[in-house]
C-alpha positions in Angstrom: -15.6 82.9 15.5 -13.4 79.9 14.7 -14.9 76.5 15.7 -13.2 74.6 18.5 -12.7 70.9 18.9 -13.9 69.2 22.2 -13.3 65.6 22.9 -15.0 63.2 25.3 -12.1 61.0 26.2 -13.9 58.0 27.7 -17.0 56.3 29.1 -19.5 58.2 26.8 -19.7 56.9 23.3 -23.2 57.6 22.0 -24.5 60.4 19.7 -23.4 63.1 22.2 -26.7 64.9 22.0 -26.4 66.6 25.4 -22.9 67.8 24.7 -23.8 69.1 21.2 -26.9 70.7 22.7 -24.6 72.9 24.8 -21.6 73.3 22.5 -22.9 72.7 18.9 -22.8 76.3 17.9 -19.3 76.7 19.1 -17.4 73.4 18.8 -17.2 70.1 17.1 -17.6 67.4 19.7 -16.4 63.8 19.3 -16.3 60.7 21.5 -13.0 58.9 21.6 -14.2 55.9 23.8 -10.7 55.5 25.2 -10.1 52.4 27.4 -6.6 53.5 28.4 -4.5 56.7 28.0 -2.7 55.1 25.1 -5.9 55.2 23.1 -5.8 59.0 23.2 -2.4 59.3 21.3 -2.8 61.3 18.1 -6.5 62.1 18.9 -6.4 64.8 21.5 -3.5 67.1 20.7 -5.6 69.7 18.9 -8.5 69.6 21.4 -9.5 73.0 22.9 -11.2 71.1 25.8 -11.1 67.6 27.1 -14.0 66.0 28.9 -12.8 63.1 31.1 -14.7 60.5 33.0 -13.2 57.6 35.1 -12.1 54.9 32.7 -8.6 56.2 32.3 -5.9 58.5 33.6 -4.7 61.7 32.0 -1.0 62.0 32.9 1.8 64.5 32.0 2.6 62.4 28.9 -0.7 63.3 27.3 -1.1 66.8 28.9 2.3 67.9 27.5 1.0 67.1 24.0 -2.0 69.4 24.2 -1.2 72.3 22.0 -4.0 74.9 22.8 -6.2 73.3 25.5 -8.3 75.7 27.5 -9.8 73.2 30.0 -9.7 69.7 31.2 -13.0 68.9 32.9 -13.4 65.8 35.0 -17.0 65.0 34.6 -17.5 63.7 38.1 -16.6 64.6 41.6 -13.2 62.8 42.1 -10.2 64.2 40.1 -7.4 61.9 41.1 -7.1 60.5 37.6 -5.8 63.8 36.3 -2.2 65.1 36.8 -3.3 68.5 38.0 0.2 69.7 38.6 1.2 68.9 35.0 -1.9 70.8 33.8 -1.2 73.8 36.0 2.4 73.9 34.7 0.9 74.2 31.2 -1.6 76.8 32.3 -4.5 74.5 31.7 -7.2 74.7 34.3 -8.7 71.4 35.6 -12.3 71.5 36.8 -14.7 68.9 38.2 -18.5 68.6 38.4 -18.9 68.3 42.2 -22.7 68.4 42.4 -24.0 66.1 39.7 -24.8 63.0 41.7 -25.1 64.0 45.3 -28.6 62.5 45.8 -27.8 59.3 43.9 -24.6 58.5 45.8 -26.2 59.4 49.1 -29.2 57.2 48.3 -26.8 54.4 47.3 -24.9 54.6 50.6 -28.1 54.4 52.6 -29.4 51.6 50.3 -26.3 49.6 50.9 -26.5 50.2 54.6 -30.1 49.0 54.7 -29.4 46.0 52.5 -26.6 44.9 54.8 -27.9 45.9 58.2 -31.3 44.4 57.6 -29.9 41.2 56.3 -31.7 41.7 52.9 -28.8 40.5 50.7 -28.0 37.6 53.0 -31.6 36.4 53.2 -32.0 36.7 49.4 -28.8 34.9 48.5 -29.1 32.0 50.9 -32.8 31.3 50.3 -32.2 31.4 46.5 -29.5 28.8 47.0 -31.8 26.8 49.3 -29.2 27.1 52.1 -30.5 27.2 55.7 -34.0 27.5 57.1 -36.8 29.8 55.9 -36.3 32.0 58.9 -35.1 35.3 60.2 -32.5 33.3 62.1 -30.4 33.2 58.9 -29.1 36.7 59.5 -29.4 36.9 63.3 -28.5 39.0 65.1 -30.0 41.9 63.3 -29.8 45.2 65.3 -32.2 48.1 65.3 -30.7 51.1 63.5 -32.2 53.8 65.6 -29.7 55.3 68.0 -26.7 53.4 66.5 -23.7 55.3 65.3 -23.5 56.1 61.6 -19.9 57.1 61.1 -18.9 59.2 58.0 -15.4 59.8 56.8 -15.5 63.0 54.8 -18.5 65.4 55.2 -18.6 67.1 51.8 -21.7 67.4 49.7 -22.3 63.7 49.4 -21.3 63.0 53.0 -23.7 65.7 54.1 -26.5 64.4 52.0 -25.9 60.9 53.4 -25.8 62.3 57.0 -29.2 63.8 56.6 -30.6 60.5 55.3 -29.1 58.6 58.2 -30.5 61.1 60.6 -34.0 60.5 59.1 -33.5 56.8 60.1 -32.9 57.9 63.7 -29.2 57.1 63.7 -26.6 58.9 65.7 -24.6 60.5 62.9 -20.9 61.3 63.6 -18.2 62.3 61.2 -14.5 62.8 60.8 -13.3 65.5 58.5 -10.3 67.6 59.7 -10.7 70.1 56.8 -14.3 71.0 57.4 -14.9 74.5 58.9 -16.5 74.8 62.4 -20.2 75.1 62.4 -21.2 72.7 59.6 -21.9 70.1 62.3 -24.3 72.4 64.0 -26.0 73.3 60.8 -26.6 69.7 59.9 -27.3 68.5 63.5 -24.5 65.9 63.5 -21.5 65.3 65.7 -17.9 66.0 64.8 -15.3 63.5 66.0 -11.7 64.9 66.2 -9.8 61.7 65.8 -10.5 59.0 63.2 -9.7 56.2 65.7 -12.5 57.5 68.0 -15.0 57.4 65.2 -13.9 53.9 64.2 -14.3 52.5 67.7 -18.0 53.6 67.8 -19.3 53.2 64.3 -22.0 50.6 63.7 -21.8 51.7 60.1 -18.8 53.3 58.6 -19.5 55.1 55.3 -16.6 56.6 53.3 -17.1 59.8 51.4 -13.7 61.5 51.3 -11.7 62.2 48.1 -8.7 60.1 47.2 -5.5 61.9 48.1 -2.1 60.6 49.4 -3.5 61.2 52.9 -6.7 59.2 52.4 -5.3 56.3 50.3 -6.2 53.2 52.4 -7.5 55.4 55.2 -9.6 52.3 55.9 -7.1 49.5 56.1 -6.7 46.3 58.2 -5.8 48.3 61.2 -8.8 50.7 60.9 -11.1 47.7 60.4 -9.7 46.1 63.6 -10.9 49.2 65.6 -14.5 48.9 64.6 -16.9 47.2 67.0 -17.5 43.5 66.2 -20.3 43.1 63.7 -20.0 46.6 62.1 -20.7 47.4 58.5 -18.5 49.1 55.9 -19.9 51.1 52.9 -17.6 52.7 50.3 -19.2 54.8 47.6 -16.2 57.3 47.4 -13.0 56.2 45.6 -11.8 52.6 45.5 -8.4 53.2 46.9 -9.7 54.9 50.1 -10.3 51.4 51.4 -7.9 48.5 51.3 -10.4 46.1 49.8 -8.1 43.2 50.2 -8.4 43.5 54.0 -12.2 43.0 53.9 -12.4 39.2 53.5 -10.5 38.5 56.7 -12.6 41.1 58.6 -15.8 39.4 57.4 -14.6 35.9 58.2 -13.6 37.0 61.8 -16.9 38.7 62.4 -15.3 42.1 62.8 -17.4 43.1 59.8 -20.9 41.8 59.5 -20.9 43.0 56.0 -19.5 45.4 53.4 -21.1 47.4 50.5 -18.5 48.2 47.9 -19.4 50.4 44.9 -15.8 51.3 44.0 -12.6 49.5 43.6 -9.0 50.7 42.8 -9.1 49.0 39.3 -12.4 48.8 37.4 -13.2 46.3 36.3 -11.2 44.5 38.9 -9.0 41.5 38.1 -10.6 38.2 38.7 -8.0 37.2 41.3 -8.6 40.2 43.5 -9.0 38.8 47.1 -12.3 40.5 47.7 -13.8 39.4 44.4 -12.6 35.8 44.8 -14.2 35.6 48.3 -17.4 37.3 47.2 -17.8 34.8 44.4 -17.2 31.7 46.6 -20.4 30.3 48.0 -18.4 28.7 50.8 -17.0 32.0 51.9 -18.9 34.3 54.4 -18.3 37.2 52.0 -20.5 35.5 49.4 -23.6 36.6 51.4 -22.2 39.4 53.5 -20.5 41.6 50.8 -22.4 43.5 48.1 -20.3 44.6 45.1 -21.6 47.2 42.6 -19.8 48.3 39.4 -19.1 52.0 40.3 -22.8 52.7 39.8 -23.7 54.8 42.9 -23.6 57.9 40.8 -26.0 56.7 38.2 -29.5 57.7 37.4 -30.7 58.9 34.0 -31.1 62.4 35.5 -27.8 62.3 37.2 -25.9 61.2 34.2 -27.5 64.0 32.1 -26.6 66.5 34.8 -23.0 65.4 34.6 -22.8 65.6 30.8 -24.5 69.0 30.6 -22.6 70.6 33.5 -19.3 69.3 32.0 -20.3 70.7 28.6 -21.2 74.1 30.2 -17.8 74.2 31.8 -16.2 73.7 28.4 -18.4 76.4 26.9 -17.3 79.0 29.5 -13.7 78.2 29.0 -14.0 78.4 25.2 -15.7 81.8 25.5 -13.0 83.1 27.9 -15.4 83.3 30.8 -14.5 82.4 34.4 -14.5 78.6 34.9 -16.2 77.3 38.0 -14.9 74.4 40.3 -11.3 74.7 39.2 -9.3 72.1 41.3 -5.7 73.0 40.2 
């Protein structure tokens, strides 16, 4: 059997031991460490499979140069950085790894919720700077979580795992997901809300877990934030562009948001002049203590990252052997 060539386009640039453990008898695997799509030119054309993470986009310009590619696997849940239509036109399946970090992202969403709603980040930041009294009053009012509405946008695998964790805290979990079949709400013991605006008007915490599509781009924008109860919290561990992050500072300054936990942004790393980042870095701005920013890290644990790499490699192996590929998204 001829040896294939598999490339890891971005993000992973180590010795590729997990990938070679799965593919080593079948393919030569190399890491390209691409920082932009331009870095792939002349390096992917003969690849039999492409493993892609989230540092760059794969557009028609590159896809049309792939000569005999059997699979593009997006090693992660979201797949908006792949031109799926262009791949389909070339007969190249695109698959994702939808189950690799379910626990990690759900844990992060709840962790951000507790950090914000219990005032943990605010207390820590202000006391470290020696601002204000050594007192609970720094974050007042802090509300009990039990019985308050935890609103979820998108009840997929991660949204469901987050819902179960919020239920364990005694919260009233409600969700908006127009594409979810009937009955899932009953299986999980949560409430379906038919209209997003109705969810927004009741959510003490709004946690975003939907994929990025034309329909969900900026699904949480300035108007959506204005519908939340005063003093609500926003958490985004989904895709950066599902939330208009530039609208967050005004919502925090007005008191509409008591805080926001943001793991993802549309551009990563974000430009220094991004309105949210500028406000978050300014000690004089309320966002400094009321916004938590993480570097697209909710997915990460050592075990989760290994899952992602192994499952992506296994998808490549199936494709190279001509076996049915799971989780095809195009």
